[in-house]
Structure formats: structure tokens, C-alpha cells
C-alpha positions as CSV (number, residue, x, y, z in Angstrom):
1,M,0.0,0.0,0.0
2,L,1.3,3.5,-0.8
3,S,2.1,5.7,2.2
4,N,0.5,9.1,2.6
5,N,3.7,10.7,1.5
6,S,3.9,8.7,-1.7
7,S,0.2,9.1,-2.5
8,Q,0.9,12.9,-2.6
9,Q,3.3,12.3,-5.5
10,Q,0.7,10.9,-7.8
11,T,0.6,12.6,-11.2
12,E,-2.4,12.4,-13.5
13,F,-1.8,12.2,-17.2
14,N,-4.2,12.7,-20.1
15,L,-3.5,10.9,-23.4
16,V,-3.4,12.9,-26.6
17,Q,-2.8,11.6,-30.1
18,V,-0.4,13.8,-32.2
19,N,0.7,12.7,-35.6
20,R,-0.6,9.1,-35.0
21,T,1.3,8.8,-31.8
22,W,-0.2,8.8,-28.3
23,I,1.6,10.9,-25.7
24,R,1.1,11.6,-22.1
25,Q,0.3,15.1,-20.9
26,S,0.1,16.1,-17.3
27,Q,-2.8,18.2,-16.1
28,H,-0.4,21.1,-15.6
29,C,1.6,20.8,-18.8
30,Q,-0.4,20.8,-22.0
31,Q,2.3,20.6,-24.7
32,A,0.4,19.8,-27.9
33,E,-3.1,19.7,-29.2
34,G,-4.6,16.6,-30.8
35,R,-7.2,13.9,-30.4
36,S,-7.8,13.3,-26.8
37,S,-8.7,10.0,-25.1
38,A,-11.1,9.4,-22.2
39,A,-8.4,7.1,-20.8
40,K,-6.0,8.4,-18.1
41,I,-2.7,7.2,-16.6
42,Y,-1.9,7.9,-13.0
43,E,1.8,7.6,-12.0
44,S,2.8,7.2,-8.4
45,K,6.2,7.4,-6.8
46,S,7.1,5.6,-3.6
47,D,10.1,4.4,-1.8
48,H,9.7,1.1,-3.6
49,G,9.6,2.5,-7.1
50,L,7.1,3.6,-9.7
51,S,3.5,2.4,-10.3
52,W,1.0,3.2,-13.0
53,T,-2.7,3.0,-12.8
54,V,-4.6,2.9,-16.1
55,V,-8.2,4.0,-16.2
56,S,-9.7,3.2,-19.6
57,P,-13.4,3.6,-20.1
58,I,-15.0,1.1,-22.6
59,V,-18.1,2.3,-24.4
60,F,-20.4,-0.2,-26.1
61,T,-23.1,1.1,-28.5
62,Y,-25.8,-1.4,-29.6
63,R,-29.2,-1.1,-31.1
64,V,-32.4,-2.9,-30.1
65,I,-34.9,-2.6,-33.0
66,Q,-38.5,-3.8,-33.0
67,C,-39.4,-4.6,-36.6
68,K,-41.9,-6.6,-38.7
69,N,-41.2,-9.2,-41.4
70,I,-37.5,-9.4,-40.9
71,L,-37.1,-12.2,-43.3
72,D,-38.8,-10.3,-46.2
73,A,-36.1,-9.7,-48.8
74,R,-37.3,-6.1,-49.2
75,N,-36.5,-5.5,-45.5
76,D,-33.0,-4.2,-45.0
77,T,-32.9,-4.7,-41.2
78,L,-31.2,-8.1,-41.0
79,L,-28.3,-6.9,-43.3
80,W,-27.9,-3.3,-42.3
81,G,-30.0,-2.5,-39.2
82,H,-26.9,-2.6,-37.0
83,L,-25.3,0.4,-38.8
84,G,-25.7,4.1,-38.4
85,D,-26.3,6.3,-41.4
86,Q,-22.7,7.2,-42.1
87,E,-21.5,3.6,-41.6
88,L,-24.2,2.4,-43.9
89,K,-23.2,4.8,-46.7
90,A,-19.6,3.7,-46.5
91,T,-20.5,0.0,-46.5
92,I,-22.9,0.1,-49.4
93,S,-20.4,2.0,-51.5
94,N,-17.9,-0.8,-51.0
95,S,-17.7,-3.2,-53.9
96,K,-16.7,-6.1,-51.8
97,P,-19.3,-9.0,-51.7
98,V,-21.4,-9.1,-48.6
99,K,-20.9,-12.1,-46.4
100,R,-22.8,-13.4,-43.4
101,F,-22.4,-16.4,-41.1
102,V,-25.6,-17.5,-39.5
103,V,-26.1,-19.9,-36.5
104,I,-29.6,-21.0,-36.2
105,D,-31.3,-23.3,-33.7
106,E,-32.2,-26.7,-35.3
107,T,-35.9,-26.4,-34.5
108,V,-36.0,-22.9,-35.8
109,N,-34.2,-24.0,-38.9
110,Q,-37.0,-26.5,-39.6
111,L,-39.6,-23.7,-39.4
112,Y,-37.7,-20.7,-40.9
113,G,-34.5,-22.0,-42.5
114,S,-35.8,-21.9,-46.1
115,Q,-36.9,-18.3,-45.6
116,V,-33.5,-17.3,-44.2
117,T,-31.8,-19.0,-47.2
118,Q,-34.2,-17.2,-49.6
119,Y,-33.5,-13.9,-48.0
120,F,-29.7,-14.1,-48.4
121,E,-30.1,-15.5,-51.9
122,A,-32.4,-12.7,-53.0
123,R,-29.9,-10.2,-51.5
124,K,-27.0,-11.9,-53.3
125,V,-25.2,-12.4,-50.0
126,V,-22.4,-15.0,-49.6
127,H,-23.7,-17.0,-46.6
128,K,-23.2,-20.0,-44.5
129,I,-26.1,-21.2,-42.3
130,L,-25.2,-23.5,-39.4
131,P,-28.1,-25.3,-37.7
132,L,-27.2,-26.5,-34.1
133,P,-29.1,-28.2,-31.3
134,T,-29.0,-25.3,-28.9
135,T,-30.8,-26.7,-25.9
136,E,-30.0,-26.2,-22.2
137,E,-28.6,-29.7,-22.0
138,N,-26.2,-29.0,-24.9
139,K,-25.2,-25.5,-23.7
140,C,-21.4,-26.2,-23.3
141,M,-18.0,-25.2,-24.7
142,A,-18.1,-28.0,-27.3
143,L,-20.9,-26.1,-29.0
144,V,-18.9,-22.9,-28.9
145,T,-15.9,-24.7,-30.4
146,K,-18.0,-26.1,-33.2
147,I,-19.2,-22.6,-34.1
148,L,-15.6,-21.2,-34.0
149,Q,-14.3,-24.0,-36.3
150,E,-17.1,-23.3,-38.8
151,V,-16.6,-19.5,-38.7
152,H,-12.9,-19.9,-39.2
153,S,-13.4,-22.2,-42.2
154,F,-16.0,-19.8,-43.7
155,G,-13.9,-16.7,-43.2
156,I,-15.3,-13.4,-42.2
157,D,-14.0,-9.8,-41.7
158,R,-14.3,-9.5,-37.9
159,R,-15.0,-5.8,-38.2
160,S,-17.6,-5.6,-40.9
161,E,-19.3,-9.0,-41.1
162,P,-21.2,-9.8,-37.9
163,I,-22.2,-13.3,-37.0
164,I,-26.0,-13.6,-36.8
165,A,-27.7,-15.8,-34.2
166,I,-31.3,-16.8,-34.8
167,G,-32.9,-18.8,-32.1
168,G,-33.8,-18.9,-28.4
169,G,-31.8,-17.8,-25.4
170,V,-29.4,-20.7,-25.5
171,C,-28.5,-20.0,-29.1
172,L,-28.0,-16.3,-28.4
173,D,-25.8,-17.0,-25.4
174,V,-23.7,-19.6,-27.1
175,V,-23.1,-17.5,-30.3
176,G,-22.4,-14.4,-28.2
177,L,-19.7,-16.3,-26.3
178,A,-18.2,-17.7,-29.6
179,A,-18.2,-14.2,-31.1
180,S,-16.6,-12.7,-28.0
181,L,-13.7,-15.3,-28.3
182,Y,-13.1,-15.2,-32.1
183,R,-10.3,-12.8,-32.8
184,R,-10.9,-11.5,-29.2
185,R,-14.2,-9.8,-30.2
186,T,-16.2,-10.2,-33.4
187,P,-19.5,-8.3,-33.8
188,Y,-22.7,-10.4,-33.6
189,I,-26.4,-9.8,-34.0
190,R,-29.2,-11.4,-32.0
191,V,-32.5,-12.4,-33.6
192,P,-34.6,-14.0,-30.8
193,T,-37.3,-16.4,-31.8
194,T,-38.8,-17.2,-28.4
195,L,-40.7,-14.9,-26.1
196,L,-38.2,-15.5,-23.3
197,S,-35.2,-14.6,-25.4
198,Y,-37.1,-11.6,-26.9
199,I,-37.6,-10.1,-23.4
200,D,-34.5,-11.3,-21.5
201,A,-31.4,-12.8,-23.3
202,S,-31.6,-10.5,-26.4
203,V,-31.2,-7.1,-24.8
204,G,-28.3,-7.4,-22.4
205,A,-24.6,-8.1,-22.7
206,K,-24.2,-11.5,-21.0
207,T,-23.1,-14.5,-23.0
208,G,-22.4,-18.0,-21.5
209,V,-22.5,-21.7,-21.4
210,N,-23.0,-24.2,-18.5
211,F,-20.0,-25.7,-16.8
212,A,-19.2,-28.0,-13.9
213,G,-22.9,-28.6,-13.3
214,G,-23.6,-24.9,-13.0
215,K,-25.7,-22.7,-15.1
216,N,-23.7,-20.1,-17.2
217,K,-20.5,-20.6,-15.2
218,L,-18.4,-19.6,-18.2
219,G,-19.2,-16.5,-20.1
220,S,-18.4,-12.9,-20.9
221,Y,-20.0,-9.5,-21.0
222,V,-20.0,-8.5,-24.7
223,P,-23.3,-7.0,-26.0
224,P,-24.4,-7.6,-29.6
225,V,-24.0,-4.8,-32.1
226,A,-27.8,-5.1,-32.6
227,T,-30.8,-7.1,-31.5
228,F,-33.7,-7.4,-34.0
229,L,-37.1,-8.1,-32.4
230,D,-39.8,-9.6,-34.6
231,R,-42.8,-10.8,-32.7
232,S,-44.0,-12.8,-35.6
233,F,-41.6,-15.6,-34.7
234,V,-43.5,-16.2,-31.5
235,Q,-46.7,-17.3,-33.2
236,T,-45.1,-20.7,-34.1
237,L,-44.2,-21.5,-30.4
238,P,-46.2,-23.9,-28.3
239,Q,-48.3,-22.2,-25.6
240,R,-46.0,-23.5,-22.9
241,Q,-43.1,-21.5,-24.4
242,I,-45.3,-18.4,-24.4
243,S,-46.0,-18.8,-20.7
244,N,-42.2,-19.4,-20.2
245,G,-41.4,-16.0,-21.7
246,M,-44.2,-14.2,-19.8
247,A,-42.5,-15.1,-16.5
248,E,-39.7,-12.7,-17.4
249,M,-42.3,-10.1,-18.4
250,L,-44.0,-10.6,-15.0
251,K,-40.7,-10.2,-13.3
252,M,-40.2,-6.7,-14.7
253,A,-43.8,-5.9,-13.9
254,L,-43.4,-6.9,-10.2
255,M,-40.1,-5.1,-9.9
256,K,-40.8,-1.9,-11.7
257,H,-44.1,-1.3,-13.4
258,R,-47.6,-1.6,-11.8
259,G,-49.3,-0.8,-15.1
260,L,-47.6,-3.8,-16.7
261,F,-48.7,-6.0,-13.8
262,E,-52.3,-4.9,-14.1
263,L,-52.2,-5.4,-17.9
264,L,-51.0,-9.0,-17.4
265,E,-53.5,-9.5,-14.5
266,A,-56.4,-8.4,-16.7
267,E,-55.4,-9.7,-20.1
268,G,-52.7,-12.4,-19.5
269,R,-54.9,-15.3,-20.7
270,T,-55.9,-13.4,-23.9
271,L,-52.2,-12.6,-24.6
272,L,-51.4,-16.3,-24.1
273,Q,-54.1,-17.4,-26.5
274,S,-53.2,-14.9,-29.1
275,K,-49.4,-15.7,-28.7
276,L,-48.9,-11.9,-28.4
277,Q,-49.8,-11.3,-32.0
278,S,-51.5,-8.0,-32.9
279,C,-54.6,-8.2,-35.0
280,E,-54.6,-6.3,-38.3
281,S,-57.0,-3.6,-37.2
282,S,-54.8,-2.8,-34.1
283,E,-51.7,-2.6,-36.2
284,R,-53.3,0.1,-38.3
285,S,-54.6,1.9,-35.2
286,E,-52.6,4.7,-33.6
287,Q,-53.5,3.2,-30.2
288,E,-51.2,0.6,-28.9
289,D,-52.7,-2.8,-28.4
290,S,-52.0,-5.0,-25.3
291,A,-49.5,-7.3,-27.1
292,T,-47.4,-4.3,-28.3
293,A,-47.7,-2.4,-25.0
294,S,-46.7,-5.4,-22.8
295,T,-43.6,-6.3,-24.9
296,R,-42.6,-2.7,-25.2
297,I,-42.8,-2.0,-21.5
298,A,-40.9,-5.2,-20.7
299,I,-38.1,-4.3,-23.0
300,E,-37.9,-0.7,-21.8
301,T,-37.8,-1.6,-18.2
302,M,-35.2,-4.3,-18.8
303,L,-33.0,-1.8,-20.7
304,E,-33.4,0.8,-17.9
305,E,-31.9,-1.8,-15.5
306,L,-29.2,-3.2,-17.8
307,A,-27.8,-0.2,-19.6
308,P,-26.2,1.5,-16.6
309,N,-24.8,-1.8,-15.3
310,L,-23.9,-4.0,-18.4
311,W,-20.9,-5.5,-16.6
312,E,-22.7,-6.0,-13.3
313,D,-20.3,-3.9,-11.4
314,D,-23.2,-3.1,-9.1
315,L,-24.4,-6.4,-7.7
316,D,-27.6,-4.9,-6.4
317,R,-29.8,-5.8,-9.4
318,L,-33.6,-5.9,-9.6
319,V,-33.4,-8.1,-12.6
320,D,-32.1,-10.9,-10.3
321,F,-35.6,-11.3,-8.9
322,G,-36.5,-14.9,-9.6
323,H,-32.9,-15.9,-10.1
324,L,-31.8,-16.7,-6.6
325,I,-33.2,-20.2,-6.3
326,S,-34.1,-20.9,-10.0
327,P,-30.5,-21.7,-11.3
328,E,-30.1,-24.5,-8.7
329,L,-33.7,-25.8,-9.3
330,E,-33.5,-25.6,-13.1
331,M,-30.2,-27.5,-13.3
332,S,-31.2,-30.1,-10.8
333,V,-34.4,-31.1,-12.7
334,L,-33.3,-30.6,-16.4
335,P,-35.1,-30.8,-18.7
336,A,-38.3,-31.0,-16.6
337,L,-38.6,-27.2,-16.2
338,L,-38.0,-24.4,-18.7
339,H,-36.0,-21.4,-17.6
340,G,-39.0,-19.1,-17.1
341,E,-40.9,-21.8,-15.2
342,A,-38.0,-22.2,-12.8
343,V,-37.8,-18.4,-12.4
344,N,-41.5,-18.2,-11.7
345,I,-41.3,-20.9,-9.0
346,D,-38.5,-18.8,-7.4
347,M,-40.6,-15.6,-7.7
348,S,-43.6,-17.4,-6.2
349,L,-41.6,-18.4,-3.1
350,M,-40.1,-14.9,-2.8
351,V,-43.6,-13.4,-2.9
352,Y,-44.3,-15.5,0.2
353,V,-41.0,-14.3,1.8
354,A,-42.0,-10.7,1.0
355,Q,-45.3,-11.1,2.7
356,Q,-43.7,-12.8,5.7
357,R,-41.4,-9.8,6.0
358,G,-44.4,-7.4,5.9
359,L,-43.6,-6.0,2.5
360,L,-46.8,-7.3,0.8
361,T,-50.3,-7.6,2.0
362,A,-52.1,-10.9,1.8
363,E,-54.3,-9.4,-0.9
364,E,-51.3,-8.4,-3.0
365,K,-49.7,-11.8,-2.6
366,A,-52.9,-13.5,-3.7
367,R,-53.2,-11.3,-6.8
368,I,-49.7,-12.1,-7.8
369,I,-50.2,-15.8,-7.4
370,Q,-53.5,-15.7,-9.4
371,C,-51.7,-13.7,-12.1
372,M,-49.0,-16.4,-12.3
373,L,-51.6,-19.1,-12.6
374,G,-53.5,-17.1,-15.2
375,L,-50.3,-17.1,-17.2
376,Q,-50.2,-20.9,-16.8
377,L,-47.0,-20.8,-14.9
378,P,-46.0,-23.2,-12.2
379,V,-46.0,-21.7,-8.7
380,W,-44.6,-24.6,-6.8
381,H,-42.4,-27.7,-7.4
382,Q,-41.7,-30.8,-5.3
383,D,-38.0,-30.6,-6.0
384,C,-37.8,-27.1,-4.7
385,T,-37.1,-28.3,-1.2
386,L,-36.1,-26.2,1.8
387,A,-32.7,-27.8,1.6
388,L,-32.3,-26.8,-2.1
389,V,-33.4,-23.2,-1.2
390,Q,-30.9,-23.0,1.6
391,K,-28.1,-24.3,-0.6
392,A,-29.0,-21.9,-3.4
393,L,-29.0,-18.9,-1.0
394,S,-25.6,-20.1,0.4
395,E,-24.2,-20.1,-3.1
396,R,-25.6,-16.6,-3.6
397,L,-23.7,-15.4,-0.6
398,K,-20.5,-16.8,-2.0
399,H,-20.8,-15.1,-5.3
400,S,-22.4,-11.8,-4.3
401,A,-19.6,-10.4,-2.1
402,G,-21.0,-11.9,1.1
403,S,-24.5,-10.4,0.8
404,L,-27.7,-12.1,-0.4
405,R,-28.7,-8.9,-2.4
406,M,-32.2,-10.2,-2.6
407,P,-34.7,-8.3,-4.7
408,L,-38.2,-8.5,-3.2
409,P,-41.4,-6.8,-4.2
410,T,-42.6,-4.1,-1.8
411,G,-45.9,-3.6,-3.6
412,L,-47.3,-4.2,-7.0
413,G,-44.7,-2.7,-9.3
414,S,-42.1,-1.6,-6.7
415,A,-39.2,-3.4,-5.1
416,E,-36.1,-3.1,-3.0
417,I,-32.8,-5.0,-2.5
418,F,-32.5,-6.8,0.9
419,H,-29.2,-8.0,2.2
420,D,-30.2,-10.3,5.0
421,M,-32.6,-13.3,5.4
422,S,-33.8,-14.5,8.8
423,E,-33.9,-18.3,8.9
424,D,-37.1,-18.1,10.8
425,I,-38.8,-15.9,8.1
426,L,-37.5,-18.2,5.4
427,C,-38.8,-21.4,7.1
428,K,-42.2,-19.8,7.9
429,A,-42.6,-18.5,4.3
430,Y,-41.5,-21.8,2.8
431,C,-43.9,-23.9,5.0
432,K,-46.8,-21.5,4.1
433,W,-45.9,-21.6,0.4
434,T,-45.9,-25.4,0.4
435,D,-49.1,-25.7,2.4
436,E,-51.0,-23.3,0.2
437,L,-49.6,-24.1,-3.3
438,S,-48.4,-27.7,-3.3
439,S,-51.9,-28.9,-4.4
440,S,-51.3,-26.9,-7.6
441,G,-48.9,-29.7,-8.7
442,N,-45.5,-29.5,-10.3
443,K,-46.7,-27.7,-13.4
């Protein structure tokens, strides 16, 4: 540690580029003018020698674009939606053939693969489409390595030819990790095809695979250059997958947006049955329909929480609601529960914990549980034992700087982070949760 005396000898340097060379300039001695950097170097002298501290801000810019008919060859979004106006002009004026490498989930490929191929053929794009079994059970480094081998064989310009991922959350996570590793960082684009990935995995920076029996134990924080959201993909999903995605939507409602909760409470069943598709008359209307409003609010609230904290420097995260117990539960019963189902079981238990702590009234708790059931989400599971809950919370303590950092609802659409958990409150809440909801069954 530096002594007080040596700390006083610290010098702050700005970095300025002059004639293609970066030079240091102290705050008190501005020798030349040029392009300045946001990075700084702090030099300290002590009895033991010199030390340098580098502070180098990294700025990521990425776009989240809601669009329709993304696979229509007349729609430019899939090819150029990630570029700003100036970048687009420069790219289009380039005579080099356009190339794209696409990773697509196997099931999605059966449904949309021919349309993806037709899109690139119509646009005269040199392309490679790689279908892969991107399931939770297969979410491992072997899948990442497979992608990297294929990318390397195909050959892409790592600055101007982004890798495209089309699929659910597993596909987006795995491709994101592969892109972050190839040539240290290659741009990639996310096209989510499930409701869960539309709301959750698509709009943040996290990538990852499962490792050593743990969910997403290996990964990186590298956002895509763009995410393209087309709700029409959702219409081919089974209803269970719609419910699965609505769990993450409900999470954001409970944490941040009472209006979204009330919308899901009143129209959740209708949204499920319509698979969040807007009818033609509502698309032509200036007034926003429920499907459009619910997905928009979910995305906006998610971005509000993620954008200031992409690297999770702040561990107090409202978006962790439903993610304290669920990773342990989900991995222990694979493939019995989908991700959103495990998250909802976690949220259901935490609603009981919140009421036990006096944060929710009995009426609010009942409304939340009824809303979950209306969305056809499981609210209890026999494998979510008290021992599993305690183990999961113990793991949470290890990996959250010694604090539970537990998001809990303090009303309908409001929440706080709590750093402690009384064993007595947990046991009472768990017993009440089991007594009241175990008759609902595992699913």
C-alpha cells in the first residue's frame, strides 16, 4: 500500500494523439493539441519505485430494433440494421461482396431455415447457415468450439461482417460467447425467436455456457451490435413457451411497473391465447394494443436496469428477482422445467417471503399468485425443497460479495434489495408456500 507521502506524489496524465502517436500530458503541462482519449494514466512514486494505474473507459453502442417481417427480402434490417447512417453509406459504396455467417437453432431452422436462405439469396449475400441443437442440455463449450471452427473455415471480416444468431436464449448466449472469443471480439447480431429470449437474453450483454454442473458458469459481458425483435416468430411457439417468456415479463412488472402487472393480470390469458400477435386492425390503429404495449414495457424496463450496469459492477440488481433459487432448481431437474418456469417458482416463493417480512399484503400476494396461474406458470415444485433453497442462498452469498442482495417486491410494481434473510422468516414462508400451493402440482 502506498504511504500518505507517496500518495501525494501521484501525477495524473491525459492521453493525446499527435501525428498518429499517443503521448502523455500532465494536467499542468499541455504541450500539444490533438485527439484526446477518455483514458488516463496515474503515475505514483514511492520508496519502492514507480507504479502506474490505467483507467480506460470502454463504451459499447448497440441497437435494439423492433421490426416486422425481418425475413422479407425487401427489409434491410437483417443486413444493415446494426449500422448508423454514415457507416451504412460507407458499407454500401464498398464493392466487396457481402458475407454473413448465421447460426440457427435446429428447430427454428425447420420452421424458418428456407426463408433465411431465400432472404440471403435474394440479396446476393455470400452466406453460411449452421443449424445447431441449442438446448440447455447442450449448452457447453463444445458447441462454442463447433461454431468457432465453422466461422474460421468460412472466413469473415471481424470488423464488418457480424455473426448472426437466430434462435432462443441458449442459441443467443452460445453464439455471443463464440463471437466474443473469435479474434478476441467479433460483432454479432441477435434475432430472438422465443418470447423468453425476446424479453430477456436478447437485450443485455451477457453470454455464456453451462460448466461443472452450474448454469452459465463460463461467459463474458459483450453485447451484440444489434438485436432485432420480430414478434411474428413467437406465433409458431407452443403455448408453454409463451408462458415461459411471460415469466420474465411478469418479473419486470413486479419489480418496476404496476401498469404492466395490471395489464398481465387483466389480459394475460388473452395474450397467451393470441401468442402476443397483434390483430390487423390494431396494427393500423394509432392506439397501442396489449401485445405491443406489454412487450414494449418489458423491453424498456429491462433496458433501464441493464444499460447502466452492463458488466454487473453493481451487484444490487432488480433483474435478479426470480434468479436466486431458480438456477439450482433448473439445473437439478433438467429438462423438466423451462427457464421461465423455474424463475416463476422462485418468484412465487419470494412473494411469500416478502409477505412474511411485511412487504406485501395478503391481498397483493394472492393477486400475484393468481396472475401467475392465469399465465399458466407453475407456482410450486416438489423438487424445490427447503434444503435446495438454503443451498442456493448459500451459493448466492459466496458469489455476491458476502450479501444475499435479494430483490423483493414491496408492492405491485415496486421493489427493494435486501441484504439479509432470517432463517425463521424463510422457514415460515417456505412452509406457508408449500401448504397453500403444493396442491397446484409441479406444473
